[in-house]
C-alpha positions as CSV (number, residue, x, y, z in Angstrom):
1,M,35.3,-25.1,7.4
2,M,33.3,-27.8,5.4
3,K,34.3,-30.4,8.0
4,S,32.9,-28.2,10.8
5,F,29.8,-27.5,8.8
6,S,29.2,-31.2,8.1
7,M,29.7,-32.0,11.8
8,A,27.2,-29.3,12.8
9,W,24.6,-30.7,10.5
10,K,25.0,-34.2,11.9
11,N,24.8,-32.9,15.4
12,L,21.5,-31.4,14.7
13,W,19.8,-34.7,14.0
14,R,21.2,-36.5,17.1
15,N,18.2,-35.1,18.9
16,K,15.6,-34.8,16.2
17,R,12.8,-33.7,18.5
18,R,14.7,-30.7,19.9
19,T,15.7,-29.7,16.4
20,L,12.2,-30.1,14.9
21,I,10.7,-28.1,17.8
22,T,13.1,-25.2,17.1
23,V,12.6,-25.4,13.4
24,A,8.9,-25.4,13.9
25,S,9.0,-22.3,16.0
26,I,10.9,-20.4,13.3
27,F,8.7,-21.9,10.6
28,F,5.4,-20.7,12.2
29,G,7.0,-17.4,13.1
30,V,7.9,-16.6,9.5
31,L,4.5,-17.9,8.3
32,I,2.4,-15.9,10.8
33,S,4.4,-12.7,10.4
34,T,4.2,-13.0,6.6
35,V,0.4,-13.4,6.7
36,M,0.1,-10.4,9.0
37,S,2.3,-8.3,6.7
38,S,0.3,-9.5,3.6
39,L,-3.0,-8.6,5.3
40,Q,-1.6,-5.1,6.2
41,D,-0.3,-4.7,2.6
42,G,-3.7,-5.7,1.1
43,T,-5.6,-3.4,3.4
44,Y,-3.4,-0.5,2.6
45,G,-3.7,-1.3,-1.1
46,S,-7.5,-1.4,-1.0
47,M,-7.5,1.9,1.0
48,I,-5.1,3.6,-1.5
49,D,-7.1,2.3,-4.5
50,M,-10.3,3.7,-3.2
51,S,-8.8,7.1,-2.3
52,V,-6.9,7.6,-5.6
53,K,-9.9,6.6,-7.7
54,L,-12.1,9.2,-6.1
55,S,-9.6,12.0,-6.1
56,S,-6.2,12.0,-7.8
57,G,-5.3,8.8,-9.5
58,Y,-2.1,7.0,-8.7
59,L,-0.2,9.5,-10.7
60,Q,-0.8,12.9,-12.3
61,I,0.9,14.9,-15.0
62,Q,0.4,18.6,-14.4
63,H,1.7,22.0,-15.4
64,P,4.9,22.6,-13.3
65,E,3.2,25.4,-11.3
66,F,-0.3,23.9,-10.7
67,Q,0.5,22.0,-7.5
68,D,1.6,25.1,-5.7
69,N,-0.8,27.5,-7.4
70,K,-4.1,25.9,-8.5
71,S,-5.0,28.6,-10.9
72,I,-7.0,28.0,-14.0
73,N,-4.1,29.7,-15.9
74,N,-1.7,26.9,-14.9
75,I,-3.1,24.4,-17.3
76,F,-1.8,22.8,-20.4
77,S,-2.8,21.1,-23.7
78,P,-1.8,17.4,-23.8
79,T,0.1,16.7,-27.0
80,E,0.1,13.5,-29.0
81,E,3.8,13.0,-28.1
82,L,2.8,13.2,-24.4
83,I,0.0,10.7,-24.7
84,A,2.2,8.4,-26.7
85,S,5.0,8.6,-24.1
86,V,2.5,7.7,-21.3
87,D,0.8,4.9,-23.2
88,K,4.0,3.0,-23.9
89,I,4.8,2.6,-20.2
90,P,3.7,-1.0,-19.3
91,E,2.8,-0.3,-15.7
92,I,0.2,2.3,-16.8
93,T,-3.3,0.9,-17.4
94,T,-5.5,3.9,-17.9
95,T,-5.2,7.7,-18.5
96,A,-8.0,10.2,-18.1
97,K,-8.0,14.0,-18.7
98,R,-9.3,16.3,-16.0
99,L,-10.0,20.0,-15.7
100,E,-10.4,21.2,-12.2
101,S,-11.1,24.7,-10.8
102,F,-13.5,26.5,-8.5
103,A,-16.7,28.4,-9.0
104,L,-19.6,30.1,-7.1
105,L,-22.5,27.7,-7.1
106,S,-25.9,29.4,-6.9
107,S,-29.6,28.6,-6.9
108,G,-32.1,31.3,-6.1
109,P,-31.1,33.1,-2.9
110,N,-28.6,30.3,-1.9
111,T,-25.0,30.5,-2.8
112,R,-21.9,28.4,-2.0
113,G,-18.4,28.0,-3.3
114,G,-17.3,24.6,-4.6
115,A,-15.0,22.7,-7.0
116,V,-15.9,22.2,-10.7
117,I,-14.3,19.0,-12.0
118,G,-14.4,18.0,-15.7
119,I,-14.1,14.3,-16.3
120,E,-14.2,11.8,-19.2
121,P,-17.4,9.9,-18.4
122,E,-16.5,6.9,-20.7
123,K,-13.4,6.2,-18.5
124,D,-15.2,6.6,-15.2
125,N,-15.4,2.9,-14.4
126,M,-11.6,2.7,-14.8
127,T,-10.8,5.8,-12.8
128,S,-13.0,7.6,-10.3
129,N,-16.0,5.1,-10.6
130,L,-18.5,7.9,-9.7
131,K,-21.3,5.7,-10.9
132,N,-21.2,3.7,-7.7
133,W,-22.0,6.8,-5.7
134,I,-25.1,8.0,-7.6
135,H,-27.7,8.7,-4.9
136,E,-30.4,10.2,-7.2
137,G,-30.7,10.6,-10.9
138,E,-28.3,9.1,-13.4
139,F,-24.7,9.4,-14.5
140,I,-23.6,11.8,-17.2
141,T,-22.4,10.7,-20.6
142,T,-19.9,12.2,-23.1
143,G,-21.2,15.4,-24.6
144,D,-23.8,15.7,-21.8
145,Q,-24.9,19.2,-20.9
146,G,-26.0,18.2,-17.4
147,I,-23.9,18.0,-14.3
148,L,-23.5,15.8,-11.2
149,L,-23.8,17.6,-7.8
150,T,-22.5,16.3,-4.5
151,Y,-25.0,15.6,-1.7
152,N,-24.2,18.4,0.8
153,I,-24.1,21.0,-1.9
154,A,-27.5,19.9,-3.2
155,E,-28.9,20.1,0.3
156,H,-27.5,23.6,0.9
157,L,-28.7,24.9,-2.4
158,N,-32.1,23.1,-2.0
159,L,-31.6,21.4,-5.4
160,D,-33.0,18.2,-6.8
161,V,-32.5,16.2,-10.0
162,N,-33.6,18.2,-13.1
163,D,-33.3,21.5,-11.2
164,T,-30.9,24.2,-12.6
165,I,-27.7,25.4,-11.0
166,I,-25.9,28.6,-11.8
167,L,-22.0,28.5,-12.0
168,I,-20.0,31.7,-11.9
169,S,-16.2,31.8,-12.0
170,Q,-13.2,33.2,-13.8
171,G,-12.1,31.4,-17.0
172,Y,-8.8,31.0,-18.7
173,H,-6.7,34.2,-18.9
174,G,-9.4,36.2,-17.0
175,V,-12.4,35.5,-19.2
176,T,-15.7,35.6,-17.3
177,A,-17.1,32.1,-16.9
178,A,-20.9,31.8,-16.3
179,G,-23.5,29.2,-17.1
180,A,-26.7,27.5,-16.1
181,Y,-26.8,23.7,-16.1
182,P,-29.4,21.0,-15.2
183,V,-28.7,18.7,-12.4
184,K,-28.7,15.2,-13.9
185,G,-27.6,13.3,-10.8
186,I,-26.7,13.7,-7.1
187,L,-23.6,11.9,-5.6
188,K,-23.5,10.8,-2.0
189,F,-20.1,9.6,-0.8
190,S,-19.1,7.9,2.4
191,T,-17.1,10.9,3.7
192,P,-18.5,14.4,4.5
193,Q,-15.5,16.1,2.8
194,M,-16.4,14.5,-0.6
195,N,-20.1,15.3,-0.2
196,S,-19.2,19.0,0.1
197,L,-16.9,18.9,-3.0
198,G,-19.0,20.6,-5.7
199,V,-19.8,19.7,-9.3
200,F,-18.7,17.0,-11.8
201,M,-19.3,17.5,-15.5
202,D,-18.2,16.2,-18.9
203,I,-14.7,17.6,-19.6
204,N,-15.8,19.2,-22.9
205,L,-18.5,21.1,-21.0
206,A,-15.9,22.2,-18.4
207,Q,-13.6,23.4,-21.2
208,Q,-16.4,25.4,-22.7
209,F,-17.3,26.9,-19.3
210,Y,-13.7,28.0,-18.6
211,S,-13.0,29.0,-22.2
212,A,-10.1,26.5,-22.2
213,E,-10.6,24.5,-25.3
214,D,-8.5,21.3,-25.3
215,M,-6.8,22.3,-22.1
216,I,-6.6,20.3,-18.9
217,T,-5.3,20.7,-15.4
218,S,-4.0,17.2,-15.1
219,L,-3.6,13.8,-16.8
220,M,-4.8,11.3,-14.3
221,I,-3.0,8.0,-14.5
222,M,-4.0,4.6,-13.1
223,V,-1.8,1.5,-12.5
224,D,-2.7,-2.0,-11.4
225,D,-1.2,-1.7,-7.9
226,Y,0.4,1.0,-5.8
227,T,3.7,-0.9,-6.0
228,D,3.8,0.0,-9.7
229,V,3.9,3.7,-9.0
230,A,7.7,4.0,-8.4
231,P,8.8,2.3,-11.7
232,A,6.2,4.3,-13.6
233,I,7.5,7.6,-12.2
234,R,11.1,6.7,-13.1
235,K,10.1,6.0,-16.7
236,L,7.9,9.1,-17.0
237,D,10.7,11.3,-15.7
238,K,13.0,9.9,-18.4
239,S,10.5,10.4,-21.2
240,L,8.9,13.7,-20.3
241,S,10.4,17.2,-20.6
242,D,10.6,19.8,-17.9
243,N,7.3,21.3,-19.2
244,Y,5.4,18.8,-17.1
245,N,5.4,17.9,-13.4
246,V,4.8,14.2,-12.4
247,L,3.3,13.7,-9.0
248,S,2.6,10.4,-7.1
249,W,-0.5,9.6,-5.1
250,Q,1.6,10.3,-1.9
251,E,2.2,13.9,-2.9
252,L,-1.4,14.3,-4.0
253,N,-3.0,12.6,-0.9
254,P,-0.8,13.5,2.1
255,A,-3.7,12.7,4.5
256,V,-3.9,9.1,3.3
257,V,-0.1,8.8,3.7
258,Q,-0.2,10.1,7.2
259,F,-3.0,7.7,8.2
260,I,-1.1,4.7,6.8
261,D,2.1,5.8,8.5
262,S,0.4,6.0,11.9
263,D,-1.3,2.6,11.3
264,K,2.0,1.0,10.4
265,S,3.3,2.0,13.8
266,G,0.7,-0.2,15.5
267,G,1.6,-3.0,13.1
268,I,5.3,-2.7,14.0
269,V,4.4,-3.1,17.7
270,M,2.4,-6.2,17.0
271,K,5.2,-7.7,14.9
272,A,7.7,-6.8,17.6
273,I,5.7,-8.7,20.1
274,L,5.5,-11.7,17.7
275,Y,9.3,-11.6,17.1
276,I,10.0,-11.4,20.8
277,V,7.9,-14.6,21.4
278,I,9.7,-16.3,18.5
279,G,13.1,-15.1,19.7
280,F,12.6,-16.4,23.2
281,G,11.4,-19.7,21.8
282,I,14.5,-20.1,19.8
283,F,16.7,-18.8,22.6
284,G,15.2,-21.2,25.1
285,T,15.8,-24.2,22.8
286,I,19.5,-23.1,22.3
287,I,20.0,-22.8,26.1
288,M,18.5,-26.3,26.6
289,M,20.7,-27.6,23.8
290,V,23.9,-26.2,25.3
291,A,23.0,-27.3,28.9
292,E,22.2,-30.9,27.8
293,R,25.6,-31.1,26.0
294,K,27.7,-29.5,28.7
295,R,29.5,-32.7,29.7
296,E,29.9,-33.6,26.0
297,L,31.5,-30.2,25.3
298,G,33.8,-30.6,28.4
299,V,35.0,-34.0,27.1
300,M,35.7,-32.6,23.6
301,V,37.8,-29.7,25.1
302,A,39.5,-32.1,27.5
303,V,40.7,-34.4,24.7
304,G,42.3,-31.5,22.8
305,M,39.6,-29.8,20.7
306,Q,40.2,-26.0,20.6
307,K,37.4,-23.9,22.1
308,Y,37.1,-21.7,19.0
309,K,36.5,-24.7,16.7
310,L,33.9,-26.0,19.1
311,A,32.2,-22.6,19.2
312,V,32.2,-22.5,15.4
313,I,30.4,-25.9,15.2
314,L,27.8,-24.7,17.7
315,F,27.4,-21.4,15.7
316,Y,26.8,-23.4,12.5
317,E,24.3,-25.6,14.3
318,T,22.2,-22.5,15.3
319,I,22.5,-21.0,11.9
320,L,21.5,-24.2,10.2
321,I,18.4,-24.4,12.4
322,G,17.6,-20.8,11.4
323,I,18.1,-21.5,7.7
324,V,15.9,-24.6,7.7
325,G,13.1,-22.8,9.6
326,V,13.3,-19.7,7.5
327,I,13.4,-21.4,4.2
328,S,10.5,-23.8,5.0
329,G,8.4,-20.9,6.4
330,F,9.1,-18.9,3.2
331,I,8.2,-21.8,0.9
332,A,5.0,-22.5,2.8
333,S,4.0,-18.8,2.9
334,I,4.1,-18.3,-0.9
335,P,1.2,-20.6,-1.9
336,L,-0.8,-19.6,1.3
337,I,-0.5,-15.9,0.5
338,L,-1.4,-16.5,-3.2
339,L,-4.4,-18.5,-2.2
340,L,-5.6,-15.7,0.2
341,V,-5.0,-13.1,-2.5
342,Q,-7.2,-15.0,-5.0
343,N,-9.8,-15.8,-2.3
344,P,-10.0,-12.9,0.2
345,I,-11.8,-13.7,3.4
346,E,-15.4,-12.4,3.5
347,L,-16.2,-10.3,6.6
348,P,-19.1,-10.9,8.9
349,P,-22.4,-9.2,7.8
350,D,-22.3,-6.3,10.4
351,L,-18.6,-5.5,9.7
352,A,-19.2,-5.9,6.0
353,D,-22.0,-3.3,6.0
354,A,-19.7,-0.8,7.7
355,Y,-17.0,-1.4,5.1
356,V,-19.5,-1.0,2.2
357,Q,-20.7,2.3,3.7
358,F,-17.1,3.7,3.5
359,G,-16.6,2.5,0.0
360,F,-14.4,-0.6,0.8
361,E,-15.0,-4.1,-0.5
362,P,-16.3,-6.3,2.4
363,F,-13.3,-8.6,2.4
364,M,-10.0,-9.0,4.2
365,C,-7.6,-8.4,1.3
366,F,-4.1,-9.6,1.1
367,G,-1.1,-8.2,-0.8
368,T,2.0,-9.7,-2.5
369,A,4.5,-6.9,-2.3
370,P,8.1,-8.3,-2.2
371,A,8.6,-6.7,1.2
372,V,5.8,-8.9,2.6
373,F,8.1,-11.9,2.2
374,T,11.6,-10.6,2.4
375,N,11.2,-8.5,5.5
376,Q,10.0,-11.4,7.6
377,V,12.7,-13.8,6.3
378,L,15.4,-11.2,7.1
379,A,14.0,-10.3,10.5
380,V,13.8,-13.9,11.7
381,F,17.2,-14.8,10.3
382,I,18.9,-11.8,11.9
383,M,17.3,-12.7,15.2
384,T,18.7,-16.3,14.8
385,L,22.2,-14.8,14.1
386,I,22.1,-12.8,17.3
387,I,20.9,-15.8,19.3
388,S,23.8,-17.9,17.9
389,L,26.2,-15.7,19.9
390,Y,25.0,-17.4,23.1
391,P,26.7,-20.9,22.5
392,I,29.9,-19.1,21.5
393,F,29.9,-17.2,24.8
394,K,29.2,-20.4,26.8
395,V,32.0,-22.3,25.1
396,K,34.4,-19.4,25.6
397,N,33.7,-19.4,29.4
398,L,33.4,-23.2,29.7
399,K,35.2,-24.7,32.8
400,V,36.3,-28.2,31.8
401,T,36.4,-29.6,35.3
402,K,32.9,-28.5,36.1
403,A,31.6,-29.6,32.7
404,L,33.0,-33.1,33.3
405,R,31.2,-33.4,36.6
406,A,27.9,-32.3,35.1
């Protein structure tokens, strides 16, 4: 086996130009597909980050029944043991308490239903980052008696900053919840759905309104990157009791998951086209290699070399070309991707403005998820393995007399 392997390696460099052309096609195939995958991963990461910050967080710990029945009665009081269990998980960067329910929002003759969301204002820049969406007025602070109102609700109720809004709802265990609060700020998001959401207030004020002292509907959890979600969930499931339900951003934001899945389908088509081009490039080189050596192969069989041994040597040659191309492409892609991650590409002004309006950073972002590298390496190498069957087939059907006359 080692003798055949050594002979295959030497054969490759008898025609350096042909070998280098084939290696180069594999090299650039791995490099380009890795950059495409990294861009896709970075774009999804940016989209997920924006979505989870505004709504759910990467993870949430809830009452076991809250996800199916979002009643104000399905809430819980976070214990010190719970907070300690969460804080000791290295993937978790920030936790924030939230109390969410619904209320009737009223001003004069105008009335509308909407959400009431209690937040921890001092942790806003690490979680929802609502400060970035202040359209009028100012952001709330801890202990503040004022509220933040979303833009469409403010328009419908004809409210402005410093006006008063009336909230009416049902509190914890059926207690009547009612209160009048000054509008301290108006939020204007990039999406109509968020602009019609309702009211944000300090969580202490929300707990008073719903008569749910020290109670929350969810513990919102943030991590550095969406790839940290899976290990964080595994560790939370081990450390928490059945009194809590741990939900990922995928379960909390099914619309975002559906959009990413549909977009990935387009990405798969683009990669498939790229792989086809790479595959035919490699295949064409292998066909040329076998055709050029047809007389040589005929002579080797004529002097007594068994066909299966000759086929093994050609198989090794193809695999070695694939290994050299894949490894060189993989090594070159690592520093390139790391450079692009640290220095994202700035978008043209017109496109950048559109990105900013929807809450995205005006950059082409790149990701470093392990699959970005491994999937491309495996795909190209498997393709090379399949192509390596061609020289085996040609040797098996080799006619020595015709080959010697070639």
